[in-house]
C-alpha positions in Angstrom: 7.7 -17.0 -7.4 5.7 -16.7 -10.6 7.0 -14.5 -13.3 5.0 -11.3 -13.9 5.5 -9.0 -16.9 3.5 -6.2 -15.2 5.5 -6.3 -11.9 8.7 -6.3 -13.8 7.6 -3.4 -15.9 7.0 -1.3 -12.8 10.2 -2.4 -11.2 12.4 -1.7 -14.3 10.6 1.2 -16.0 7.3 2.6 -14.8 8.3 3.1 -11.2 11.0 5.6 -12.3 8.6 7.1 -14.9 6.0 7.7 -12.2 8.6 9.3 -10.0 9.8 11.6 -12.8 6.2 12.6 -13.7 5.0 13.4 -10.2 7.8 14.4 -7.9 9.5 17.8 -8.0 13.1 17.7 -6.8 13.3 21.4 -6.1 9.9 22.2 -4.5 9.8 19.5 -1.7 7.0 19.7 0.8 7.5 18.6 4.4 4.9 15.9 3.5 2.8 15.5 0.4 -0.9 16.4 0.7 -2.2 12.9 0.0 0.3 11.4 2.5 -0.8 14.0 5.1 -4.4 12.8 4.7 -3.2 9.3 5.4 -1.3 10.4 8.5 -4.3 12.3 9.8 -6.6 9.3 9.3 -4.2 7.0 11.1 -4.1 9.4 14.0 -7.9 9.7 14.0 -8.2 5.9 14.2 -6.3 5.8 17.4 -4.2 2.7 16.6 -0.8 2.3 18.2 2.3 1.2 16.4 6.1 1.5 16.6 7.4 -0.5 13.5 6.1 0.6 10.1 6.5 -0.9 6.6 5.2 1.0 3.6 4.8 -0.6 0.2 5.1 2.0 -2.6 6.7 4.6 -0.3 8.2 6.6 -3.2 10.9 8.8 -1.6 9.6 8.1 1.9 8.2 11.4 3.1 5.3 9.8 5.1 7.7 7.4 6.8 10.2 10.2 7.6 7.4 12.3 9.1 6.2 9.4 11.2 9.8 8.8 12.4 10.8 12.4 13.2 7.5 14.0 14.1 5.5 11.1 15.6 8.2 9.1 17.4 7.8 5.9 15.5 10.7 3.6 16.4 11.5 2.0 13.0 10.3 2.8 9.4 11.1 0.8 6.3 9.9 1.5 2.7 9.6 -0.9 -0.2 9.7 1.0 -3.5 9.9 -0.1 -7.2 11.6 3.1 -8.3 15.4 3.1 -7.6 15.4 6.8 -8.5 12.9 7.6 -5.8 15.0 5.6 -3.3 18.2 7.4 -4.2 16.3 10.7 -3.8 14.9 9.7 -0.5 18.3 8.5 0.8 19.8 11.9 0.0 17.0 13.7 1.7 16.6 11.6 4.8 20.0 10.0 5.3 19.7 7.1 7.8 16.3 8.0 9.3 14.5 5.4 7.3 15.5 2.3 5.4 14.6 1.6 1.8 14.3 -1.6 -0.1 14.0 -1.8 -3.9 11.3 -4.2 -5.0 7.6 -5.1 -5.4 5.3 -6.5 -2.7 5.8 -10.0 -4.3 9.6 -9.7 -4.7 11.8 -7.9 -2.2 14.4 -8.6 0.4 12.1 -8.1 3.4 10.2 -11.2 2.5 13.3 -13.4 2.6 14.6 -12.1 6.0 13.5 -14.2 9.0 13.9 -11.1 11.2 10.8 -9.5 9.6 8.4 -12.4 10.0 5.5 -11.3 12.3 7.5 -8.1 12.8 5.6 -4.9 11.8 2.8 -3.2 13.8 1.6 -1.3 10.8 1.8 -1.9 7.0 0.8 1.0 4.7 -0.3 0.2 1.1 -1.3 3.4 -0.6 -2.8 2.9 -4.1 -0.6 -0.1 -4.9 -2.8 -3.2 -5.0 -4.5 -2.2 -8.2 -1.2 -2.2 -10.0 -0.2 -5.7 -8.7 -0.3 -8.3 -11.5 -2.9 -11.0 -11.0 -0.2 -13.6 -11.3 1.5 -12.4 -8.1 -1.6 -11.2 -6.2 -1.8 -14.1 -3.8 2.0 -14.1 -3.3 1.8 -10.4 -2.4 -1.1 -10.9 0.1 0.9 -13.7 1.7 4.0 -11.6 2.0 2.0 -8.8 3.7 0.5 -11.2 6.2 3.8 -12.9 6.9 5.5 -9.6 7.9 2.5 -8.2 10.0 2.4 -9.3 13.6 -0.7 -10.7 15.3 -2.6 -7.7 16.5 -1.0 -5.5 13.9 -2.7 -3.2 11.4 -2.9 -2.6 7.6 -3.7 0.8 6.2 -5.0 0.2 2.7 -5.9 3.0 0.2 -7.6 1.3 -2.8 -10.3 1.7 -5.4 -13.7 0.6 -4.0 -15.5 -0.5 -7.2 -19.0 -1.9 -7.7 -17.6 -4.9 -9.7 -14.4 -6.4 -11.0 -13.0 -4.1 -13.6 -9.6 -3.3 -15.2 -8.3 -0.3 -17.1 -5.1 0.2 -19.0 -2.4 2.4 -17.5 -2.8 5.5 -19.8 0.9 6.4 -19.2 2.1 3.1 -20.5 2.1 2.0 -24.2 2.4 -1.6 -23.3 -1.1 -3.2 -23.8 -0.7 -5.7 -20.9 -0.3 -3.2 -18.0 -3.6 -2.7 -16.2 -5.1 -1.3 -13.0 -7.4 -3.9 -11.4 -10.4 -3.0 -9.2 -12.4 -5.3 -6.9 -15.8 -4.8 -5.2 -15.2 -3.5 -1.7 -11.4 -3.1 -2.6 -8.6 -5.6 -2.2 -9.3 -5.5 1.5 -12.2 -7.9 0.7 -9.6 -10.7 0.1 -8.1 -10.2 3.6 -11.5 -10.0 5.2 -12.6 -13.2 3.6 -9.8 -15.1 5.4 -11.4 -14.4 8.8 -8.1 -13.2 10.1 -8.8 -9.5 9.5 -11.5 -7.1 10.6 -12.2 -3.4 9.8 -10.9 -1.2 12.5 -11.6 2.1 10.7 -12.7 3.1 7.2 -13.7 6.0 5.0 -15.3 5.6 1.5 -15.2 8.5 -0.8 -15.3 9.7 -4.4 -12.3 11.5 -6.0 -13.6 12.9 -9.2 -11.6 16.1 -9.1 -8.3 14.6 -8.0 -8.1 16.2 -4.6 -6.7 13.1 -3.0 -5.4 10.8 -5.7 -6.3 11.2 -9.4 -5.6 14.3 -11.4 -6.1 13.1 -15.0 -7.9 9.8 -14.9 -11.3 9.6 -16.6 -13.5 6.6 -16.7 -16.9 5.5 -18.3 -17.8 3.9 -14.9 -18.6 6.4 -12.1 -17.7 3.7 -9.5 -14.1 3.8 -10.8 -13.8 7.1 -8.9 -14.8 5.5 -5.6 -12.1 4.9 -3.1 -11.7 3.5 0.3 -9.2 4.2 3.1 -9.4 1.2 5.3 -7.5 0.1 8.4 -7.6 -3.6 9.1 -6.6 -5.3 12.3 -5.1 -8.8 12.3 -6.0 -11.6 14.8 -5.5 -15.3 14.3 -8.2 -16.2 16.8 -10.3 -13.2 17.9 -12.7 -13.1 14.9 -13.9 -16.7 15.0 -16.9 -17.9 17.1 -16.4 -21.3 18.5 -19.0 -23.9 17.6 -19.3 -26.7 20.2 -20.3 -30.2 19.8 -23.8 -31.1 21.0 -23.8 -34.2 23.2 
């Protein structure tokens, strides 16, 4: 796998810093508001699933809620912050499983058991922080672990053009958030293996869903999309036949 300064920074430092900045260890909701919105949207879409993987799960409240309130069979979270994982393990015991790592580099990827395994993969505001060096590796790992007919829930910026902005919490000049037109879902859609099952496009200027302090000179940098993609190796291609 390619080396990535940005991925390593999140794994070794910024993952824990994000957890410390944003998570209260004393006032713990049953499920955070932003995660409740995701849960409601997944319910609205009507998709069916029993095995769920979440990248960037933090301390795992969404997965725990799915497992204990919605009857999901198996929930696994991949998280860069080892402090968030320790906190989640104390809260939820053995209800869900945690793996420390990034999308590009984690133990799930190396385990044959998890190839074509999950019904649903959740990626909530993570792709923008993936380094461009490991972007294709990350996409490949997601596709490898999602079964044919499975779904991806993706919350991501929905920009008007390719842009990047520095992480204002990080002094390192090389750590950016990257935005693509029509979100990172566009890469999966271009493969012909994925189609949009459900989507919502919205602006979040006041931080009700995601941002609370981010300000930008480009108004399209406030535009987001919650998108559910369905995977099929053959369904989305139209056969072209030879003319005799």
